[in-house]
Each structure stands twice: as C-alpha cells, then as structure tokens.
N, C-alpha and C positions, 0 to 999 in steps of 0.2 A: 515393469511395471514406468510409468512416464511421471519422468519427475517436471514438476515446476518451479522453474526457478523464480520467475514472476513473485511468487510468493514465499521463497525462502528467500526472497533478495527485501524486498518488502519488511517482514521477519524480522530481519536482520535489522536494518536500517530504523524502524521504530523502537525495538527492542534495545539501542543500541542511546534511544532521547529521550525515555520517559523513565519515569520514577516509578512506579510500578510495571517492568516486564511481564509479569506475568500474570494478568488481565487482559494479554492483544492479545486480540482473537479477530485473524482472516480465515472472512468466509470467502470462496473464489466457485462462482460459477460462468459456465459459456452457456452461450448462445448464439444467434448467427448475427448479431453487433459486435460479437467477437468475448474478448475475458473479462466479466466485471470483480475484480477484487471489493470487497467492506471492511474495510478497517474498525475495531469495534475495541474500545477503549474506557477507564477512566477519565472523568470527566477534566479529573486537575493536570492530567498530560494531553485535554487536547490542544491548549495556549503552544507548549514544548513543538507540538510535528507538524501546526497547521503556520506558526511563526508572524510573525510579523505584517499583517498589512498580503496573508496568504502563501508571503513566501518557499515559506519550507514544502509546503502539501504542494509547492507550485512545482520546485526542485524536482520531489518526488514522483510525481507524473510525469514530472519530464527522461525520467532516467528510466521509470516500466518505460512508456511507449520507447524506450529508445532498444530494451530489454523484448518486447512485443516486436518489434522490426525485428530485430537479429532470427526469433522464431517464428514469422510471416504470421502473426496478433495482434489484436487491437487485445489493447488491455486498458482500463478505466479503473479508476478508482474514487471509491465511495467512504466518506470517513465519518464514522457516530461513533455522537461522542455517551 
C-alpha cells in the first residue's frame, strides 16, 4: 500500500492550527498535472490556516511542493471553506 506523505503532512499541520480538527477533511486526486489536495474545514478556521495576507497558505504550499519534489510529483493545494 502506498503512503500519501503529502496528505499526512498537511493533516498534521492543519489539525495543529485549527480549533475544530475533527472537521478537517483532505481529498487527494491524481491526474496528469500531478497531485491535487483539496482541504475542507469549518469557516471559522479558514483565517487561521490562510493567515494574514495569505502567508499561512503560502507557507503550507511551499512545504507541500518540497515534499512533492522529494517524491518526484507536483503537489497543489486547494482550500475550501
């Protein structure tokens, strides 16, 4: 069975930040463009994850891209509220 390191990492980071970790859901899809992680959470937690001027989301995306480089895949993040 293949481990999805990018999903595990994203789940760890986001659940450590939010107030309602039980409502965090991550969907993973793979296509010819790479891996797309769709993050869904409560509206109240969006600001904590995205951060001021998007700095939190940018930092998370940078970390995910680094993990993707290690495993020779392109990882993108989509955040839903």
